[in-house]
VOKOL-752431 format. One record per residue (C-alpha): residue number from 1; residue in three letters; z, x, y negated. Coordinates in steps of 0.2 Angstrom, whole numbers, plus 5000, padded with zeros to 4 digits. Example, Ala and Ser with C-alpha at 12.3 -4.5 7.8 and 13.67 -1.06 7.14 Angstrom:
# residues 2
+-----+---------+------+------+------+
: num : residuo :   c3 :   c1 :   c2 :
+-----+---------+------+------+------+
:   1 :     ala : 5039 : 5062 : 5022 :
:   2 :     ser : 5036 : 5068 : 5005 :
+-----+---------+------+------+------+
//
This chain:
# residues 281
+-----+---------+------+------+------+
: num : residuo :   c3 :   c1 :   c2 :
+-----+---------+------+------+------+
:   1 :     met : 4999 : 4999 : 5000 :
:   2 :     glu : 4994 : 5007 : 4984 :
:   3 :     arg : 5010 : 5010 : 4971 :
:   4 :     glu : 5008 : 5006 : 4952 :
:   5 :     met : 5013 : 5020 : 4942 :
:   6 :     ile : 5029 : 5017 : 4934 :
:   7 :     arg : 5036 : 5025 : 4917 :
:   8 :     thr : 5054 : 5025 : 4919 :
:   9 :     glu : 5064 : 5032 : 4900 :
:  10 :     ile : 5078 : 5045 : 4905 :
:  11 :     met : 5092 : 5037 : 4892 :
:  12 :     gly : 5107 : 5053 : 4891 :
:  13 :     ile : 5124 : 5050 : 4889 :
:  14 :     val : 5133 : 5056 : 4873 :
:  15 :     asn : 5152 : 5049 : 4871 :
:  16 :     val : 5160 : 5056 : 4854 :
:  17 :     thr : 5175 : 5050 : 4862 :
:  18 :     pro : 5192 : 5057 : 4868 :
:  19 :     asp : 5193 : 5045 : 4884 :
:  20 :     ser : 5178 : 5041 : 4892 :
:  21 :     phe : 5180 : 5038 : 4910 :
:  22 :     ser : 5171 : 5054 : 4916 :
:  23 :     asp : 5166 : 5064 : 4901 :
:  24 :     gly : 5181 : 5061 : 4890 :
:  25 :     gly : 5185 : 5072 : 4877 :
:  26 :     thr : 5170 : 5085 : 4882 :
:  27 :     ser : 5158 : 5079 : 4867 :
:  28 :     ala : 5172 : 5073 : 4855 :
:  29 :     thr : 5168 : 5083 : 4839 :
:  30 :     thr : 5152 : 5081 : 4829 :
:  31 :     ala : 5146 : 5099 : 4834 :
:  32 :     ala : 5150 : 5097 : 4854 :
:  33 :     ala : 5140 : 5079 : 4852 :
:  34 :     val : 5126 : 5088 : 4844 :
:  35 :     asp : 5125 : 5102 : 4855 :
:  36 :     lys : 5124 : 5090 : 4870 :
:  37 :     ala : 5111 : 5080 : 4862 :
:  38 :     leu : 5099 : 5094 : 4859 :
:  39 :     arg : 5104 : 5101 : 4879 :
:  40 :     leu : 5100 : 5083 : 4887 :
:  41 :     leu : 5082 : 5082 : 4877 :
:  42 :     asp : 5079 : 5100 : 4882 :
:  43 :     glu : 5082 : 5092 : 4898 :
:  44 :     gly : 5071 : 5078 : 4898 :
:  45 :     ala : 5078 : 5065 : 4891 :
:  46 :     asp : 5068 : 5052 : 4883 :
:  47 :     leu : 5082 : 5047 : 4870 :
:  48 :     ile : 5099 : 5050 : 4868 :
:  49 :     asp : 5112 : 5035 : 4867 :
:  50 :     ile : 5127 : 5039 : 4855 :
:  51 :     gly : 5143 : 5032 : 4857 :
:  52 :     gly : 5161 : 5033 : 4849 :
:  53 :     glu : 5171 : 5019 : 4857 :
:  54 :     ser : 5174 : 5019 : 4876 :
:  55 :     thr : 5172 : 5003 : 4885 :
:  56 :     arg : 5179 : 5008 : 4902 :
:  57 :     pro : 5189 : 4997 : 4911 :
:  58 :     gly : 5206 : 4995 : 4903 :
:  59 :     ala : 5200 : 5004 : 4888 :
:  60 :     arg : 5207 : 5000 : 4869 :
:  61 :     glu : 5197 : 4994 : 4854 :
:  62 :     val : 5193 : 5009 : 4842 :
:  63 :     pro : 5195 : 5004 : 4823 :
:  64 :     thr : 5177 : 5002 : 4815 :
:  65 :     glu : 5179 : 5016 : 4802 :
:  66 :     glu : 5185 : 5027 : 4814 :
:  67 :     glu : 5171 : 5023 : 4828 :
:  68 :     arg : 5159 : 5025 : 4812 :
:  69 :     ala : 5165 : 5041 : 4809 :
:  70 :     arg : 5162 : 5048 : 4825 :
:  71 :     val : 5145 : 5043 : 4828 :
:  72 :     thr : 5134 : 5043 : 4812 :
:  73 :     pro : 5138 : 5062 : 4809 :
:  74 :     val : 5130 : 5066 : 4826 :
:  75 :     ile : 5116 : 5055 : 4821 :
:  76 :     leu : 5112 : 5064 : 4805 :
:  77 :     gln : 5113 : 5080 : 4812 :
:  78 :     leu : 5103 : 5077 : 4826 :
:  79 :     lys : 5090 : 5070 : 4816 :
:  80 :     arg : 5090 : 5083 : 4805 :
:  81 :     leu : 5088 : 5095 : 4818 :
:  82 :     arg : 5076 : 5084 : 4830 :
:  83 :     pro : 5068 : 5072 : 4819 :
:  84 :     asp : 5057 : 5066 : 4832 :
:  85 :     cys : 5072 : 5063 : 4843 :
:  86 :     val : 5075 : 5043 : 4849 :
:  87 :     ile : 5093 : 5037 : 4846 :
:  88 :     ser : 5102 : 5023 : 4852 :
:  89 :     val : 5121 : 5019 : 4845 :
:  90 :     asp : 5132 : 5012 : 4861 :
:  91 :     thr : 5143 : 5000 : 4850 :
:  92 :     arg : 5149 : 4983 : 4851 :
:  93 :     lys : 5151 : 4983 : 4830 :
:  94 :     ser : 5138 : 4977 : 4819 :
:  95 :     ala : 5145 : 4987 : 4805 :
:  96 :     val : 5144 : 5002 : 4816 :
:  97 :     ala : 5128 : 4999 : 4821 :
:  98 :     arg : 5121 : 4997 : 4802 :
:  99 :     ala : 5128 : 5013 : 4797 :
: 100 :     ala : 5119 : 5021 : 4814 :
: 101 :     leu : 5102 : 5013 : 4810 :
: 102 :     asn : 5104 : 5020 : 4791 :
: 103 :     ala : 5108 : 5037 : 4798 :
: 104 :     gly : 5092 : 5036 : 4809 :
: 105 :     ala : 5098 : 5026 : 4825 :
: 106 :     val : 5083 : 5014 : 4831 :
: 107 :     ile : 5091 : 5005 : 4845 :
: 108 :     ile : 5108 : 4996 : 4846 :
: 109 :     asn : 5115 : 4995 : 4865 :
: 110 :     asp : 5127 : 4983 : 4863 :
: 111 :     val : 5137 : 4980 : 4879 :
: 112 :     ser : 5147 : 4964 : 4873 :
: 113 :     gly : 5130 : 4954 : 4874 :
: 114 :     leu : 5132 : 4949 : 4856 :
: 115 :     ser : 5149 : 4944 : 4861 :
: 116 :     phe : 5159 : 4955 : 4849 :
: 117 :     ser : 5150 : 4954 : 4832 :
: 118 :     ser : 5142 : 4938 : 4827 :
: 119 :     asp : 5130 : 4945 : 4818 :
: 120 :     met : 5125 : 4960 : 4828 :
: 121 :     ala : 5105 : 4951 : 4832 :
: 122 :     ala : 5105 : 4949 : 4814 :
: 123 :     thr : 5108 : 4967 : 4811 :
: 124 :     ala : 5095 : 4973 : 4822 :
: 125 :     ala : 5080 : 4960 : 4815 :
: 126 :     glu : 5084 : 4966 : 4797 :
: 127 :     phe : 5081 : 4985 : 4806 :
: 128 :     glu : 5068 : 4979 : 4817 :
: 129 :     ala : 5078 : 4991 : 4829 :
: 130 :     arg : 5076 : 4986 : 4848 :
: 131 :     leu : 5093 : 4978 : 4853 :
: 132 :     val : 5101 : 4980 : 4872 :
: 133 :     ile : 5110 : 4964 : 4877 :
: 134 :     gly : 5123 : 4968 : 4890 :
: 135 :     his : 5133 : 4959 : 4901 :
: 136 :     thr : 5151 : 4957 : 4903 :
: 137 :     arg : 5167 : 4944 : 4902 :
: 138 :     gly : 5181 : 4945 : 4890 :
: 139 :     thr : 5186 : 4963 : 4883 :
: 140 :     pro : 5188 : 4980 : 4891 :
: 141 :     glu : 5203 : 4978 : 4892 :
: 142 :     gln : 5202 : 4961 : 4903 :
: 143 :     met : 5186 : 4962 : 4910 :
: 144 :     arg : 5193 : 4967 : 4930 :
: 145 :     arg : 5203 : 4952 : 4929 :
: 146 :     pro : 5199 : 4942 : 4945 :
: 147 :     glu : 5194 : 4927 : 4935 :
: 148 :     asn : 5182 : 4938 : 4925 :
: 149 :     cys : 5174 : 4943 : 4943 :
: 150 :     arg : 5172 : 4926 : 4949 :
: 151 :     tyr : 5153 : 4921 : 4951 :
: 152 :     thr : 5146 : 4908 : 4962 :
: 153 :     asp : 5127 : 4918 : 4960 :
: 154 :     val : 5131 : 4934 : 4952 :
: 155 :     val : 5111 : 4938 : 4948 :
: 156 :     ala : 5107 : 4920 : 4944 :
: 157 :     glu : 5120 : 4919 : 4931 :
: 158 :     val : 5119 : 4936 : 4924 :
: 159 :     cys : 5101 : 4929 : 4920 :
: 160 :     ala : 5105 : 4913 : 4913 :
: 161 :     phe : 5119 : 4924 : 4900 :
: 162 :     trp : 5102 : 4935 : 4896 :
: 163 :     ala : 5091 : 4921 : 4893 :
: 164 :     ala : 5105 : 4912 : 4882 :
: 165 :     arg : 5107 : 4927 : 4871 :
: 166 :     ala : 5089 : 4932 : 4870 :
: 167 :     gly : 5086 : 4914 : 4863 :
: 168 :     glu : 5100 : 4919 : 4848 :
: 169 :     ala : 5093 : 4935 : 4847 :
: 170 :     glu : 5076 : 4925 : 4844 :
: 171 :     arg : 5082 : 4914 : 4832 :
: 172 :     ala : 5091 : 4927 : 4821 :
: 173 :     gly : 5073 : 4936 : 4820 :
: 174 :     val : 5073 : 4951 : 4834 :
: 175 :     lys : 5056 : 4949 : 4840 :
: 176 :     arg : 5055 : 4948 : 4860 :
: 177 :     glu : 5047 : 4964 : 4863 :
: 178 :     asn : 5061 : 4973 : 4856 :
: 179 :     leu : 5076 : 4966 : 4866 :
: 180 :     leu : 5079 : 4975 : 4883 :
: 181 :     phe : 5094 : 4968 : 4898 :
: 182 :     asp : 5107 : 4978 : 4905 :
: 183 :     pro : 5117 : 4971 : 4919 :
: 184 :     cys : 5132 : 4980 : 4916 :
: 185 :     leu : 5137 : 4987 : 4931 :
: 186 :     gly : 5155 : 4985 : 4934 :
: 187 :     phe : 5161 : 4978 : 4920 :
: 188 :     ala : 5169 : 4960 : 4924 :
: 189 :     lys : 5160 : 4964 : 4943 :
: 190 :     thr : 5167 : 4970 : 4959 :
: 191 :     ala : 5160 : 4984 : 4969 :
: 192 :     glu : 5150 : 4972 : 4979 :
: 193 :     gln : 5142 : 4961 : 4963 :
: 194 :     asp : 5135 : 4979 : 4957 :
: 195 :     trp : 5125 : 4981 : 4973 :
: 196 :     thr : 5120 : 4964 : 4973 :
: 197 :     leu : 5112 : 4967 : 4956 :
: 198 :     leu : 5103 : 4982 : 4961 :
: 199 :     arg : 5097 : 4975 : 4978 :
: 200 :     gln : 5090 : 4961 : 4968 :
: 201 :     leu : 5083 : 4973 : 4954 :
: 202 :     glu : 5066 : 4964 : 4953 :
: 203 :     asp : 5073 : 4946 : 4951 :
: 204 :     leu : 5081 : 4953 : 4935 :
: 205 :     his : 5066 : 4957 : 4928 :
: 206 :     arg : 5062 : 4937 : 4925 :
: 207 :     val : 5070 : 4939 : 4908 :
: 208 :     gly : 5065 : 4954 : 4902 :
: 209 :     pro : 5063 : 4973 : 4905 :
: 210 :     val : 5080 : 4980 : 4910 :
: 211 :     leu : 5091 : 4995 : 4907 :
: 212 :     ile : 5102 : 5003 : 4923 :
: 213 :     gly : 5117 : 5012 : 4915 :
: 214 :     his : 5125 : 5016 : 4934 :
: 215 :     ser : 5130 : 5036 : 4929 :
: 216 :     arg : 5145 : 5041 : 4940 :
: 217 :     lys : 5154 : 5024 : 4941 :
: 218 :     ser : 5167 : 5016 : 4952 :
: 219 :     phe : 5155 : 5007 : 4963 :
: 220 :     leu : 5148 : 5024 : 4969 :
: 221 :     gly : 5165 : 5030 : 4972 :
: 222 :     ala : 5171 : 5015 : 4983 :
: 223 :     leu : 5155 : 5017 : 4994 :
: 224 :     leu : 5156 : 5037 : 4993 :
: 225 :     gly : 5175 : 5038 : 4997 :
: 226 :     glu : 5175 : 5049 : 4980 :
: 227 :     pro : 5189 : 5047 : 4968 :
: 228 :     glu : 5181 : 5061 : 4954 :
: 229 :     pro : 5166 : 5055 : 4943 :
: 230 :     leu : 5159 : 5071 : 4941 :
: 231 :     arg : 5156 : 5072 : 4960 :
: 232 :     arg : 5147 : 5056 : 4961 :
: 233 :     glu : 5132 : 5066 : 4955 :
: 234 :     ala : 5120 : 5063 : 4973 :
: 235 :     gly : 5124 : 5045 : 4972 :
: 236 :     thr : 5120 : 5042 : 4955 :
: 237 :     leu : 5103 : 5048 : 4959 :
: 238 :     ala : 5099 : 5038 : 4974 :
: 239 :     val : 5102 : 5023 : 4963 :
: 240 :     ser : 5091 : 5029 : 4947 :
: 241 :     leu : 5078 : 5032 : 4960 :
: 242 :     his : 5079 : 5015 : 4966 :
: 243 :     ala : 5080 : 5009 : 4948 :
: 244 :     leu : 5062 : 5018 : 4945 :
: 245 :     met : 5054 : 5011 : 4961 :
: 246 :     his : 5059 : 4994 : 4957 :
: 247 :     gly : 5053 : 4994 : 4939 :
: 248 :     ala : 5067 : 4997 : 4928 :
: 249 :     thr : 5061 : 5002 : 4910 :
: 250 :     met : 5076 : 5014 : 4909 :
: 251 :     val : 5092 : 5023 : 4916 :
: 252 :     arg : 5106 : 5028 : 4907 :
: 253 :     val : 5114 : 5044 : 4916 :
: 254 :     his : 5125 : 5058 : 4912 :
: 255 :     asp : 5114 : 5072 : 4923 :
: 256 :     val : 5096 : 5071 : 4913 :
: 257 :     arg : 5091 : 5086 : 4922 :
: 258 :     ala : 5094 : 5081 : 4939 :
: 259 :     thr : 5087 : 5064 : 4934 :
: 260 :     ala : 5072 : 5071 : 4925 :
: 261 :     asp : 5068 : 5084 : 4942 :
: 262 :     ala : 5070 : 5070 : 4955 :
: 263 :     phe : 5058 : 5059 : 4946 :
: 264 :     arg : 5044 : 5072 : 4942 :
: 265 :     val : 5045 : 5073 : 4961 :
: 266 :     trp : 5046 : 5056 : 4966 :
: 267 :     arg : 5029 : 5054 : 4953 :
: 268 :     his : 5020 : 5071 : 4960 :
: 269 :     leu : 5022 : 5061 : 4979 :
: 270 :     val : 5013 : 5045 : 4973 :
: 271 :     gly : 5002 : 5052 : 4960 :
: 272 :     asp : 4982 : 5054 : 4963 :
: 273 :     asp : 4986 : 5072 : 4965 :
: 274 :     val : 4993 : 5069 : 4982 :
: 275 :     glu : 4984 : 5076 : 4997 :
: 276 :     lys : 4981 : 5061 : 5009 :
: 277 :     pro : 4985 : 5063 : 5027 :
: 278 :     gly : 4970 : 5067 : 5037 :
: 279 :     arg : 4961 : 5079 : 5025 :
: 280 :     gly : 4966 : 5095 : 5036 :
: 281 :     cys : 4976 : 5110 : 5032 :
+-----+---------+------+------+------+
//
């Protein structure tokens, strides 16, 4: 069977935070965050997602001004050094998104799915920014409570949530082609629900282009018996390749070089330049 060549972009993660679940503190200063972003770009990232507030389970909210002060200098410096780089801001707060867009970001990655800031879609529309609509229930402090992880059909309910929020975004002026959708694995979901969403990834595309953020997450640790997030790279790569083969528009990862290498090998294997069986030695 012929395969359609898929272009799945690699979003590199830069957390300007002291408490993110797998790399908290490693990029907490502007200089360290910029250095990491430059390294990820050199390793093959198509774009960089910069966040100033951890949204891991149990994380507490960061004040708006503090979050803004973390991310804005990083974006300004990165755009000065790499004017053509594509930057996403990972935030639930429209005030932070606005500051980031003014500094040079072009994508808002809202894991709350427009639930936190009522004017987030309007902000995206004003700047003609791309908008990632995540899916979750409750705040990071509450999202792992049992009542937030109950679904009759997790795929159908995530898609219905996205469709409703996409409608809100369009009514606020966001163009449909500027919307992306993230199931937010681990956000108000059990490990088995995460696996279900991944197994039915093609069903998620009914709403629109899908971003998969799976890197080093706990559902991988549960399967592999690996409590240390930094040792989940192989599992992360397996999911990245699954996402690539099932049409994901974007994967959000920490380990960019490994992901770029894996994608390059896969594309070579299925590309037109591959020697077909039966052509001899």
